[in-house]
PyMOL commands that place a pseudoatom at each C-alpha (Angstrom):
pseudoatom trace, name=CA, resn=MET, resi=1, chain=A, elem=C, hetatm=0, pos=[-38.712, -4.488, 29.445]
pseudoatom trace, name=CA, resn=GLY, resi=2, chain=A, elem=C, hetatm=0, pos=[-34.731, -5.143, 29.830]
pseudoatom trace, name=CA, resn=GLU, resi=3, chain=A, elem=C, hetatm=0, pos=[-35.301, -7.750, 26.746]
pseudoatom trace, name=CA, resn=SER, resi=4, chain=A, elem=C, hetatm=0, pos=[-36.590, -5.276, 24.330]
pseudoatom trace, name=CA, resn=LYS, resi=5, chain=A, elem=C, hetatm=0, pos=[-33.687, -2.923, 24.513]
pseudoatom trace, name=CA, resn=ALA, resi=6, chain=A, elem=C, hetatm=0, pos=[-31.084, -3.468, 21.788]
pseudoatom trace, name=CA, resn=HIS, resi=7, chain=A, elem=C, hetatm=0, pos=[-27.334, -3.903, 22.718]
pseudoatom trace, name=CA, resn=SER, resi=8, chain=A, elem=C, hetatm=0, pos=[-24.797, -1.702, 20.940]
pseudoatom trace, name=CA, resn=ASP, resi=9, chain=A, elem=C, hetatm=0, pos=[-23.236, -4.972, 19.400]
pseudoatom trace, name=CA, resn=GLU, resi=10, chain=A, elem=C, hetatm=0, pos=[-26.548, -6.029, 17.888]
pseudoatom trace, name=CA, resn=PHE, resi=11, chain=A, elem=C, hetatm=0, pos=[-28.017, -4.747, 14.469]
pseudoatom trace, name=CA, resn=CYS, resi=12, chain=A, elem=C, hetatm=0, pos=[-31.447, -4.707, 13.054]
pseudoatom trace, name=CA, resn=GLN, resi=13, chain=A, elem=C, hetatm=0, pos=[-32.617, -7.624, 10.937]
pseudoatom trace, name=CA, resn=CYS, resi=14, chain=A, elem=C, hetatm=0, pos=[-36.141, -6.844, 10.389]
pseudoatom trace, name=CA, resn=GLN, resi=15, chain=A, elem=C, hetatm=0, pos=[-37.518, -6.871, 6.980]
pseudoatom trace, name=CA, resn=GLY, resi=16, chain=A, elem=C, hetatm=0, pos=[-37.743, -3.227, 6.598]
pseudoatom trace, name=CA, resn=CYS, resi=17, chain=A, elem=C, hetatm=0, pos=[-34.141, -2.819, 7.357]
pseudoatom trace, name=CA, resn=VAL, resi=18, chain=A, elem=C, hetatm=0, pos=[-32.666, -5.657, 5.155]
pseudoatom trace, name=CA, resn=GLY, resi=19, chain=A, elem=C, hetatm=0, pos=[-30.704, -4.465, 2.333]
pseudoatom trace, name=CA, resn=LYS, resi=20, chain=A, elem=C, hetatm=0, pos=[-30.738, -0.760, 3.483]
pseudoatom trace, name=CA, resn=TYR, resi=21, chain=A, elem=C, hetatm=0, pos=[-27.886, -1.001, 5.944]
pseudoatom trace, name=CA, resn=THR, resi=22, chain=A, elem=C, hetatm=0, pos=[-24.420, -2.557, 5.797]
pseudoatom trace, name=CA, resn=LEU, resi=23, chain=A, elem=C, hetatm=0, pos=[-22.708, -4.042, 8.780]
pseudoatom trace, name=CA, resn=LEU, resi=24, chain=A, elem=C, hetatm=0, pos=[-19.397, -2.048, 8.867]
pseudoatom trace, name=CA, resn=ARG, resi=25, chain=A, elem=C, hetatm=0, pos=[-17.358, -4.791, 10.947]
pseudoatom trace, name=CA, resn=ASP, resi=26, chain=A, elem=C, hetatm=0, pos=[-16.870, -8.360, 10.302]
pseudoatom trace, name=CA, resn=GLU, resi=27, chain=A, elem=C, hetatm=0, pos=[-18.051, -10.319, 13.502]
pseudoatom trace, name=CA, resn=GLU, resi=28, chain=A, elem=C, hetatm=0, pos=[-15.855, -13.288, 12.411]
pseudoatom trace, name=CA, resn=ASN, resi=29, chain=A, elem=C, hetatm=0, pos=[-12.743, -11.392, 11.329]
pseudoatom trace, name=CA, resn=PRO, resi=30, chain=A, elem=C, hetatm=0, pos=[-12.053, -8.318, 13.299]
pseudoatom trace, name=CA, resn=ARG, resi=31, chain=A, elem=C, hetatm=0, pos=[-8.873, -7.616, 11.674]
pseudoatom trace, name=CA, resn=LEU, resi=32, chain=A, elem=C, hetatm=0, pos=[-10.833, -6.287, 8.626]
pseudoatom trace, name=CA, resn=ALA, resi=33, chain=A, elem=C, hetatm=0, pos=[-11.827, -3.150, 10.673]
pseudoatom trace, name=CA, resn=ILE, resi=34, chain=A, elem=C, hetatm=0, pos=[-8.189, -2.076, 10.461]
pseudoatom trace, name=CA, resn=PHE, resi=35, chain=A, elem=C, hetatm=0, pos=[-8.486, -1.405, 6.767]
pseudoatom trace, name=CA, resn=GLU, resi=36, chain=A, elem=C, hetatm=0, pos=[-11.232, 1.091, 7.014]
pseudoatom trace, name=CA, resn=ARG, resi=37, chain=A, elem=C, hetatm=0, pos=[-8.808, 3.765, 8.024]
pseudoatom trace, name=CA, resn=ARG, resi=38, chain=A, elem=C, hetatm=0, pos=[-7.200, 6.142, 5.350]
pseudoatom trace, name=CA, resn=LEU, resi=39, chain=A, elem=C, hetatm=0, pos=[-3.835, 5.102, 3.928]
pseudoatom trace, name=CA, resn=PRO, resi=40, chain=A, elem=C, hetatm=0, pos=[-0.938, 7.655, 4.773]
pseudoatom trace, name=CA, resn=CYS, resi=41, chain=A, elem=C, hetatm=0, pos=[0.695, 10.234, 2.427]
pseudoatom trace, name=CA, resn=CYS, resi=42, chain=A, elem=C, hetatm=0, pos=[-2.734, 11.856, 1.281]
pseudoatom trace, name=CA, resn=GLY, resi=43, chain=A, elem=C, hetatm=0, pos=[-4.571, 8.523, 0.941]
pseudoatom trace, name=CA, resn=CYS, resi=44, chain=A, elem=C, hetatm=0, pos=[-2.325, 7.129, -1.670]
pseudoatom trace, name=CA, resn=GLY, resi=45, chain=A, elem=C, hetatm=0, pos=[-0.067, 5.067, 0.645]
pseudoatom trace, name=CA, resn=ILE, resi=46, chain=A, elem=C, hetatm=0, pos=[3.616, 4.964, 1.132]
pseudoatom trace, name=CA, resn=GLY, resi=47, chain=A, elem=C, hetatm=0, pos=[4.221, 2.689, -1.899]
pseudoatom trace, name=CA, resn=TRP, resi=48, chain=A, elem=C, hetatm=0, pos=[2.485, 4.922, -4.542]
pseudoatom trace, name=CA, resn=SER, resi=49, chain=A, elem=C, hetatm=0, pos=[3.768, 8.116, -2.893]
pseudoatom trace, name=CA, resn=SER, resi=50, chain=A, elem=C, hetatm=0, pos=[7.166, 6.507, -3.133]
pseudoatom trace, name=CA, resn=PHE, resi=51, chain=A, elem=C, hetatm=0, pos=[6.807, 5.647, -6.664]
pseudoatom trace, name=CA, resn=LEU, resi=52, chain=A, elem=C, hetatm=0, pos=[5.708, 9.216, -7.772]
pseudoatom trace, name=CA, resn=LEU, resi=53, chain=A, elem=C, hetatm=0, pos=[8.453, 10.825, -5.622]
pseudoatom trace, name=CA, resn=GLY, resi=54, chain=A, elem=C, hetatm=0, pos=[10.991, 8.470, -7.020]
pseudoatom trace, name=CA, resn=PHE, resi=55, chain=A, elem=C, hetatm=0, pos=[10.902, 10.305, -10.511]
pseudoatom trace, name=CA, resn=VAL, resi=56, chain=A, elem=C, hetatm=0, pos=[12.336, 13.375, -8.444]
pseudoatom trace, name=CA, resn=CYS, resi=57, chain=A, elem=C, hetatm=0, pos=[14.689, 11.451, -6.320]
pseudoatom trace, name=CA, resn=PRO, resi=58, chain=A, elem=C, hetatm=0, pos=[15.442, 7.766, -7.292]
pseudoatom trace, name=CA, resn=LEU, resi=59, chain=A, elem=C, hetatm=0, pos=[16.679, 6.978, -4.032]
pseudoatom trace, name=CA, resn=ILE, resi=60, chain=A, elem=C, hetatm=0, pos=[13.133, 6.909, -2.670]
pseudoatom trace, name=CA, resn=TRP, resi=61, chain=A, elem=C, hetatm=0, pos=[12.548, 3.807, -4.904]
pseudoatom trace, name=CA, resn=TYR, resi=62, chain=A, elem=C, hetatm=0, pos=[15.295, 1.905, -2.875]
pseudoatom trace, name=CA, resn=PHE, resi=63, chain=A, elem=C, hetatm=0, pos=[13.726, 2.894, 0.297]
pseudoatom trace, name=CA, resn=ALA, resi=64, chain=A, elem=C, hetatm=0, pos=[10.335, 1.552, -0.783]
pseudoatom trace, name=CA, resn=ALA, resi=65, chain=A, elem=C, hetatm=0, pos=[12.036, -1.632, -2.321]
pseudoatom trace, name=CA, resn=THR, resi=66, chain=A, elem=C, hetatm=0, pos=[13.601, -2.219, 1.108]
pseudoatom trace, name=CA, resn=LEU, resi=67, chain=A, elem=C, hetatm=0, pos=[9.949, -1.907, 2.691]
pseudoatom trace, name=CA, resn=TYR, resi=68, chain=A, elem=C, hetatm=0, pos=[8.684, -4.225, 0.090]
pseudoatom trace, name=CA, resn=CYS, resi=69, chain=A, elem=C, hetatm=0, pos=[11.520, -6.724, 0.715]
pseudoatom trace, name=CA, resn=CYS, resi=70, chain=A, elem=C, hetatm=0, pos=[10.902, -6.589, 4.370]
pseudoatom trace, name=CA, resn=LYS, resi=71, chain=A, elem=C, hetatm=0, pos=[7.221, -7.335, 3.874]
pseudoatom trace, name=CA, resn=TYR, resi=72, chain=A, elem=C, hetatm=0, pos=[5.961, -3.923, 5.185]
pseudoatom trace, name=CA, resn=TYR, resi=73, chain=A, elem=C, hetatm=0, pos=[2.803, -4.840, 3.184]
pseudoatom trace, name=CA, resn=ASN, resi=74, chain=A, elem=C, hetatm=0, pos=[1.868, -7.380, 5.777]
pseudoatom trace, name=CA, resn=ARG, resi=75, chain=A, elem=C, hetatm=0, pos=[0.717, -4.454, 8.129]
pseudoatom trace, name=CA, resn=ASP, resi=76, chain=A, elem=C, hetatm=0, pos=[-1.626, -3.363, 5.302]
pseudoatom trace, name=CA, resn=PRO, resi=77, chain=A, elem=C, hetatm=0, pos=[-1.978, -5.216, 2.089]
pseudoatom trace, name=CA, resn=ARG, resi=78, chain=A, elem=C, hetatm=0, pos=[-3.246, -2.098, 0.405]
pseudoatom trace, name=CA, resn=GLU, resi=79, chain=A, elem=C, hetatm=0, pos=[0.360, -1.047, 0.359]
pseudoatom trace, name=CA, resn=ARG, resi=80, chain=A, elem=C, hetatm=0, pos=[1.538, -3.953, -1.614]
pseudoatom trace, name=CA, resn=PRO, resi=81, chain=A, elem=C, hetatm=0, pos=[0.895, -2.661, -5.367]
pseudoatom trace, name=CA, resn=GLY, resi=82, chain=A, elem=C, hetatm=0, pos=[2.633, 0.648, -4.780]
pseudoatom trace, name=CA, resn=LEU, resi=83, chain=A, elem=C, hetatm=0, pos=[5.885, -0.914, -2.904]
pseudoatom trace, name=CA, resn=ALA, resi=84, chain=A, elem=C, hetatm=0, pos=[5.888, -3.560, -5.708]
pseudoatom trace, name=CA, resn=ALA, resi=85, chain=A, elem=C, hetatm=0, pos=[5.759, -0.887, -8.476]
pseudoatom trace, name=CA, resn=SER, resi=86, chain=A, elem=C, hetatm=0, pos=[8.651, 1.094, -6.477]
pseudoatom trace, name=CA, resn=ALA, resi=87, chain=A, elem=C, hetatm=0, pos=[10.757, -1.920, -6.268]
pseudoatom trace, name=CA, resn=VAL, resi=88, chain=A, elem=C, hetatm=0, pos=[10.486, -2.587, -10.080]
pseudoatom trace, name=CA, resn=ALA, resi=89, chain=A, elem=C, hetatm=0, pos=[11.211, 0.942, -10.781]
pseudoatom trace, name=CA, resn=ALA, resi=90, chain=A, elem=C, hetatm=0, pos=[14.510, 0.540, -8.564]
pseudoatom trace, name=CA, resn=LEU, resi=91, chain=A, elem=C, hetatm=0, pos=[15.496, -2.429, -10.520]
pseudoatom trace, name=CA, resn=ILE, resi=92, chain=A, elem=C, hetatm=0, pos=[14.885, -0.671, -13.985]
pseudoatom trace, name=CA, resn=PHE, resi=93, chain=A, elem=C, hetatm=0, pos=[16.720, 2.233, -12.770]
pseudoatom trace, name=CA, resn=ALA, resi=94, chain=A, elem=C, hetatm=0, pos=[19.690, 0.327, -11.397]
pseudoatom trace, name=CA, resn=PHE, resi=95, chain=A, elem=C, hetatm=0, pos=[19.782, -1.525, -14.712]
pseudoatom trace, name=CA, resn=LEU, resi=96, chain=A, elem=C, hetatm=0, pos=[19.929, 1.496, -16.777]
pseudoatom trace, name=CA, resn=ALA, resi=97, chain=A, elem=C, hetatm=0, pos=[22.285, 3.315, -14.219]
pseudoatom trace, name=CA, resn=ILE, resi=98, chain=A, elem=C, hetatm=0, pos=[24.800, 0.244, -14.752]
pseudoatom trace, name=CA, resn=ILE, resi=99, chain=A, elem=C, hetatm=0, pos=[24.395, 0.485, -18.584]
pseudoatom trace, name=CA, resn=ALA, resi=100, chain=A, elem=C, hetatm=0, pos=[24.924, 4.160, -18.705]
pseudoatom trace, name=CA, resn=LEU, resi=101, chain=A, elem=C, hetatm=0, pos=[27.968, 3.931, -16.441]
pseudoatom trace, name=CA, resn=THR, resi=102, chain=A, elem=C, hetatm=0, pos=[29.423, 1.191, -18.534]
pseudoatom trace, name=CA, resn=VAL, resi=103, chain=A, elem=C, hetatm=0, pos=[29.012, 3.139, -21.688]
pseudoatom trace, name=CA, resn=THR, resi=104, chain=A, elem=C, hetatm=0, pos=[30.449, 6.233, -20.132]
pseudoatom trace, name=CA, resn=LEU, resi=105, chain=A, elem=C, hetatm=0, pos=[33.687, 4.364, -19.025]
pseudoatom trace, name=CA, resn=ILE, resi=106, chain=A, elem=C, hetatm=0, pos=[34.062, 2.500, -22.539]
pseudoatom trace, name=CA, resn=ILE, resi=107, chain=A, elem=C, hetatm=0, pos=[33.851, 6.037, -24.041]
pseudoatom trace, name=CA, resn=CYS, resi=108, chain=A, elem=C, hetatm=0, pos=[36.330, 7.650, -21.754]
pseudoatom trace, name=CA, resn=ALA, resi=109, chain=A, elem=C, hetatm=0, pos=[38.783, 4.700, -22.183]
pseudoatom trace, name=CA, resn=HIS, resi=110, chain=A, elem=C, hetatm=0, pos=[38.958, 5.180, -25.879]
pseudoatom trace, name=CA, resn=LYS, resi=111, chain=A, elem=C, hetatm=0, pos=[39.605, 8.816, -25.795]
for i in range(1, 111): cmd.bond("trace and resi %d" % i, "trace and resi %d" % (i + 1))
show_as sticks, trace
zoom trace
């Protein structure tokens, strides 16, 4: 009688159930269960939220670029694309700011 009870760790492999149900966790790699949770910042993640908010305050791009350089995405690989986009945006903004500052200084020097 005790052998017929299914343990909570087991799942059904009968012909009627095959293909209907999906195992939610991987027995060989339990770390995959970590990524079933929702990302912070309304589900977008820190990277994409920083990218979007960076258009309002570009300093946020530098914060996200710092997280990218410190490999914050190792905690959750789903953060990597957003953090990379923010790092690229920070580089482009820095480049444009240097050009704008240089042009402004040249114009002021010739007056």
